[in-house]
N, C-alpha and C positions, 0 to 999 in steps of 0.2 A: 780668533779665526772663525769664520762662519762654517757651521757643519754643512758639508756638501749635499747631504740628503735633503736639505731645505731648498735647493736650487732646482728650478724647472723653468727653462726659458722657452718663450714663444719663438716663432720663426723671426719675427721682427726684432725681438730682444737679442737673439743670437747674432743677427746681422749688425746691430748697433754696437754690441760689446766687441765683436770681432773688428769692426771698423775703428773703434777707439784704440784697441790694442795695436792695430797695424799702424795707425797714424802717429801714435806716440813714438814708435820705433823708426818709421821711415821719414816723417816730416816733423821732427821735434820742435822746430822753430814756429810751427803753426798749431801746436798742441798746448793746452786743451782746445777743443773745437767748439765753435758756435753752433747753434742749432742748424743753420743753413749749411755750414761746412760739413757737419755730421751727416745731414741728409744727402749731400752730394757724394760723400764717401760711401754711404750705404748703397747708393744707386749707381756706382761705377759700372761701366760696361766691361772693364778688364779686371781680372783676378777675382771675379765673383761668380759663383754657381749656386743657385740660378741668379740671373740678373733680376733685380727687383725694382719696383717703382714706388717707393715709400714717399708719402707727402709729410709735411711738417707735423701734422697731428699724429700720424703713425709713429714718427720718431719720438715725439713728445710723450706719447703714451708708453712706448717701449722704455724710455728713460725712467718714467715713473715706476714701471715694473722692476727695472734693474735697481733703482734706488731702494725700493722696498726689500730687495734681496741683498742690499749692501754691496752691489757689484759695480755701481756707477752713480754719478750725481754731479751737481754743480761743482766747478773747480773751487777748491778751498784757497782762501787768501788771494784770490785774483781781484785786482783793482781795475775792472773793466765796466764800461757802460753796457756792453752786451754780455749776457750770461754765457759762460762757456762750460763745457762738460768734460769730465775725465772718468776713466774706469778706476775701479778699486779692487781689481782682481788679486793684486798682490797681498792686500790686507785680508781678503776673504779666504784665499786658498794657499798663500805662501808658496808659489811656484818658482822654480828656477827659470832662468832665461830660456833655456832649451825647451822646457815644458810649456812655457808661455807661448813661444813661437809656434810650436806644434798645435796647441789648442786654438790659437788665433787663426791659423790657416784652415783648420778643420771647421771652425765656426763660419768662415767666409766661403769655403768651397766644398763643403760636404765630405763624404768618405773618399779617401785617397790612399794610394800605395805609399810605402816608405820612400820609394824613389821619387815619386811626385812631390811628397812632402819635403824631401831634401832640397829639391830645386826651388820650390815655392816659398820656403822659409828663409832663403839666403839673405834677403834684405833685412830680416829681423834678427836672425841668429845663424851663424855659419856652422854646419855640421861637416866636419872633416871627412868622416867615414859614414857609410850607410849603417854600420853597426851602432853609431852614436844616435841615429834616428830611432833604431829599434830599442835602444836603451831608454831613450826619452819616452817613447810610447809605452814601454813596459812600466815605467814609473807612474804614468798616468793611469794605467790599467790596475796598478797595485794599490791605488788610493782606496779609501773606505768611506763612502762608496766610490767605485771607479769612475774616472772622468773620461775614459775612452774604452773602446772595445774593438777586437778584431772581428771582421765579418767573414762569414763562410765564403770560401773561394769559389767563384763561379766556373763552370766548365769552359775550357779554352783559355783561361787566364793564368798567367804565371805567378802573379803576386797577390797576396791577400790585401784587402783594403781595411782601413781603420776609420772609425767614426767617433765623434765626440758624444758624450752622454749628458751634457748639461741640458740638452733639450729633451731628455728622457730616452728610453730604449728605442732603438731603431728597428722597425718591423722588417722581417725577412723579405717581404715583397719589395721594400725599398732597396735592399741590397742588390736585387736583380736589376732594378732600374738603373742604379748607379753603375753597376758593372757593364750593363749593355751600353749605356751612354759612353763609358770609357772605351769599350771595345770599338764603338763607332768612331771615337776620336782617333784611336790607333789605326783604324782601317782607312781613315780619311785620305792620306797620301796615295794609297793604292786606288781608291775610288776616283781621286782627282786625275790620276794618270789615265784611268779608263775613260773618263769624261773627255780628256784632252784628245785621246785617240779617236773617240767617237766624233768629236767636233771636227777633227782633221778629215775623217772619212766623209762626213757630211759635206764639208767644204769641197772636197775632191769631186764628189758626186754632183754638186751644184755646178762646178766648173765644166764637167763633162756634159751636163744637161744644157748649159749655156752654149757650149761649143756645137752640140747637135742642133740646137735651135737656130744658130747662125747658118749652119749648112742647109737646114730646111728652108729658112728664109731666102737663102741664095738660090735654091732650086726653084722656088716659086717666083722669085724675082726675075729669073731668066725666062 
């Protein structure tokens, strides 16, 4: 098993590793992945935060870095004309299915609350209770060195967020950015409702102006 202290992922490497973990669980019939399929998985517009635009060379370099750390590489025993790639996280870290699911989603979507993680890991591993999510996160945090950390709770938020540490320690400034982005997401329905009301008010005013304009035209027409 690889000592976790030797792992330090770049942003691209984290995305590639997360994509390989996800696709193994959600589309096993298409796994391992070709370079092109892996690039598309990394650049998905859904279930990715932030959305990235990696090209083939970016993905290839990320794979080289992961292979150096024994976390991914060309698929073994595959008889294909096109080289395909697989992750080797199980060999490196010996994680449970629950821990792998949590780490996967943290790699793909950044810091999240236990509630968010429970919903977003469902296709990979089903957590029956939120307490099961907390237990999995606790196990990741108890690793030596730890693979995850709880972030300081931001003012106005109800739940703490958790981050993966395979990419190194997360700066406190980043915590605030993540929390603010999440708060903005929570407030989105309220903002949308306000926008709809404003649009309706503007439409009503336009109708009134159009009605007045017709009256004025009628007066001048007479």
